[in-house]
C-alpha positions in Angstrom: -11.3 12.0 18.2 -12.2 8.6 16.9 -14.7 8.0 19.7 -16.5 11.2 18.7 -16.5 10.1 15.0 -18.3 6.9 16.0 -20.8 8.7 18.3 -21.5 11.2 15.6 -22.3 8.5 13.1 -24.6 6.8 15.5 -26.5 10.1 15.9 -26.2 11.7 12.4 -25.9 8.6 10.2 -24.5 9.5 6.7 -24.3 13.2 7.7 -21.4 12.4 10.1 -18.3 14.3 8.8 -15.7 11.8 10.0 -15.0 8.1 10.2 -12.4 6.6 12.6 -10.5 5.5 9.6 -10.2 9.1 8.4 -8.4 10.1 11.5 -6.1 7.1 11.6 -5.1 7.6 7.9 -4.7 11.3 8.2 -2.3 10.8 11.1 -0.2 8.0 9.8 0.1 8.8 6.1 2.3 11.9 6.9 5.3 10.7 8.9 7.3 13.4 10.7 4.6 16.1 10.3 3.6 16.4 13.9 5.5 19.7 14.2 3.2 21.1 11.5 0.0 20.2 13.4 -1.9 21.6 16.4 -4.6 19.4 17.7 -7.0 20.6 20.4 -9.8 18.7 22.2 -12.7 19.7 24.3 -13.4 16.6 26.4 -15.6 14.3 24.3 -17.4 17.2 22.8 -15.2 18.6 20.0 -11.8 18.7 18.5 -9.8 20.8 16.0 -6.8 19.9 13.8 -4.9 22.9 12.4 -2.4 22.2 9.7 0.1 25.0 10.3 1.7 24.8 6.9 -1.6 25.2 5.0 -3.9 26.9 7.5 -6.5 24.2 7.0 -8.6 23.8 10.1 -10.4 20.4 10.4 -12.9 20.0 13.2 -15.7 18.0 14.6 -18.3 19.3 17.1 -21.0 17.3 18.9 -24.5 18.7 18.1 -25.2 19.2 21.8 -22.3 21.7 22.0 -22.7 24.0 19.0 -21.1 27.0 20.9 -17.7 25.3 20.6 -17.6 25.9 16.9 -17.2 29.6 17.5 -14.3 29.0 19.8 -12.7 26.7 17.2 -13.1 29.1 14.3 -11.7 32.0 16.3 -8.2 30.5 15.8 -6.4 33.4 14.0 -4.0 31.1 12.1 -6.8 29.2 10.3 -7.3 30.2 6.7 -9.5 27.4 5.4 -12.4 25.3 6.9 -15.1 23.0 5.6 -18.9 22.8 5.9 -21.7 21.0 4.2 -22.9 23.0 1.2 -26.5 22.8 2.3 -25.9 23.5 6.0 -27.1 27.1 6.2 -26.6 27.4 10.0 -22.9 26.2 9.9 -22.2 28.3 6.8 -23.5 31.4 8.7 -21.2 30.6 11.6 -18.2 30.3 9.3 -19.1 33.5 7.5 -19.2 35.3 10.9 -15.6 34.3 11.3 -14.7 35.4 7.7 -14.8 32.1 6.0 -16.7 33.1 2.9 -14.7 32.3 -0.3 -15.7 28.9 -1.8 -13.0 26.6 -3.0 -12.8 22.8 -3.5 -15.7 20.5 -3.0 -15.6 17.0 -1.5 -18.6 14.7 -2.3 -19.9 12.2 0.2 -21.1 8.9 -1.2 -22.8 5.9 0.4 -23.7 2.4 -0.5 -25.9 -0.2 1.2 -24.4 -3.7 1.8 -27.5 -5.6 2.7 -26.5 -8.2 0.1 -23.0 -9.3 -0.9 -21.6 -7.4 -3.9 -21.0 -9.5 -7.0 -17.3 -9.8 -7.9 -16.4 -8.7 -11.5 -14.3 -10.7 -13.8 -10.6 -9.8 -13.9 -8.3 -9.8 -16.9 -6.5 -13.1 -17.4 -3.6 -13.5 -15.0 -4.9 -10.9 -12.5 -6.2 -11.8 -9.1 -7.8 -10.0 -6.1 -6.4 -10.7 -2.7 -5.7 -9.2 0.7 -2.4 -7.7 1.6 0.0 -9.7 3.9 2.9 -8.6 6.0 5.4 -9.8 3.4 3.7 -7.4 0.9 4.7 -4.3 2.7 7.3 -3.0 0.2 5.0 -3.6 -2.8 2.0 -2.1 -1.0 4.0 1.1 -0.3 5.4 1.1 -3.9 1.9 1.1 -5.5 0.7 3.8 -3.2 3.8 6.0 -4.0 3.4 5.4 -7.7 -0.3 6.4 -7.7 0.0 9.4 -5.4 3.5 10.7 -6.4 5.0 12.6 -4.7 4.1 10.8 -1.5 5.5 10.8 2.0 4.4 7.3 2.7 7.3 5.0 3.5 7.6 1.4 4.6 8.1 2.6 8.1 5.0 4.8 8.1 2.8 2.1 6.4 3.9 -0.3 9.1 2.6 2.3 11.6 -0.7 2.4 9.6 -1.0 -1.4 9.9 -0.5 -1.1 13.7 -3.0 1.7 14.1 -6.6 1.1 15.1 -9.0 0.3 13.3 -6.7 -1.0 10.5 -7.5 -4.6 9.6 -5.2 -6.6 7.2 -8.2 -8.6 6.0 -9.7 -5.4 4.5 -6.4 -4.1 2.9 -7.1 -5.3 -0.6 -5.1 -5.4 -3.9 -5.4 -6.6 -7.5 -2.2 -8.4 -8.3 -0.9 -8.4 -11.9 0.6 -11.4 -13.6 4.2 -10.2 -12.8 3.4 -10.1 -9.1 3.1 -6.3 -8.8 0.0 -4.7 -7.3 -1.9 -3.0 -10.2 -4.6 -1.5 -7.9 -5.4 -1.3 -4.2 -8.2 -0.3 -1.9 -8.0 0.1 1.9 -11.3 -0.3 3.8 -11.4 1.0 7.3 -14.0 -0.9 9.5 -16.3 0.5 12.2 -17.8 -2.5 13.8 -20.0 -0.4 16.2 -22.0 1.2 13.3 -21.3 -1.4 10.6 -20.1 1.4 8.3 -16.8 0.9 6.4 -14.8 3.5 4.6 -12.7 3.2 1.5 -9.6 5.4 1.9 -7.4 5.4 -0.1 -8.0 3.8 -3.5 -5.5 3.8 -6.4 -4.6 2.2 -9.7 -1.2 2.4 -11.3 -1.2 4.4 -14.6 -0.2 1.5 -16.8 -3.1 -0.6 -15.5 -5.9 2.0 -15.8 -9.0 1.7 -18.0 -9.2 -2.1 -17.4 -11.9 -1.9 -14.6 -9.3 -2.7 -11.9 -10.3 0.2 -9.7 -13.9 -0.9 -9.7 -12.8 -4.5 -9.2 -10.6 -3.9 -6.1 -13.2 -1.7 -4.5 -15.9 -4.3 -5.0 -13.6 -7.0 -3.6 -13.0 -4.8 -0.5 -16.7 -4.3 -0.1 -17.3 -8.0 -0.4 -14.7 -8.6 2.3 -16.4 -6.0 4.5 -19.8 -7.7 4.0 -18.3 -11.0 4.9 -17.0 -9.5 8.2 -20.4 -8.2 9.1 -20.4 -4.7 7.5 -23.8 -3.5 6.2 -22.9 0.0 4.8 -19.9 1.7 3.1 -18.9 5.3 2.5 -16.3 6.9 0.3 -15.4 10.5 -0.7 -14.4 12.0 -4.1 -13.4 15.3 -5.6 -13.0 14.7 -9.3 -15.9 13.6 -11.6 -13.8 10.7 -12.7 -13.4 9.3 -9.2 -17.1 10.0 -8.4 -18.1 8.1 -11.6 -16.0 5.1 -10.6 -17.7 4.8 -7.2 -21.2 5.4 -8.7 -20.5 2.6 -11.2 -20.3 0.1 -8.3 -23.4 1.2 -6.5 -22.5 4.3 -4.5 -24.7 7.4 -4.6 -23.8 11.0 -3.7 -25.8 12.4 -0.8 -23.9 15.4 0.4 -21.1 17.8 -0.5 -18.6 19.5 1.7 -17.3 22.9 0.5 -14.0 24.5 1.4 -14.2 28.1 2.5 -11.3 30.5 2.9 -10.8 33.8 4.6 
């Protein structure tokens, strides 16, 4: 699945639907959920990931094997699937299988990293740094505070840290004067394409509106540039999140739409 994500990006560029970090994060952020998933693969050509509890059907299909999309969408238990809002051919295929009712939208953003991002000033006493093994409990705590309720645990995040392509030097946080993490951003690398992905990003409620979200993302981008990255992507749903990323140089270039049947 991750290999196909890389090959798709080499071929499709920013129009690739997946990043290897997406797949790693989706797998390891939900411990104990394997019984709710059904994953199928078609050699190196396609895969589908059905969330049995929600009926959401994620998928990726190599452009040389478009016929496999019909086979994937024929899954009777699937209730929701995604497609680019401007991809008339794929929308027509989904409609043929009954996926016609629009729902949520997911915006794709991209930023060039041909030059190192300038680091913003932080409030007095705050500092940006990377996450170390000794920070595991606090790293999990800030994530759980931001995304409550969350299934992420110290055990599951240890699994994230052990999963490819996680890299501790790209797991970034802004530390508050009291030692807690006020904000964090995890950047997943893809050294083959030079494209890194921010996923997830969060700021604790009490530290919001101080520019810390923008600061930690910029710090992560700077770290990725220093490790050889030349491009970054991120996704957003809300206008507030999109505005945050646009304020640090990202631009929207495509939108995925959820379709139900």
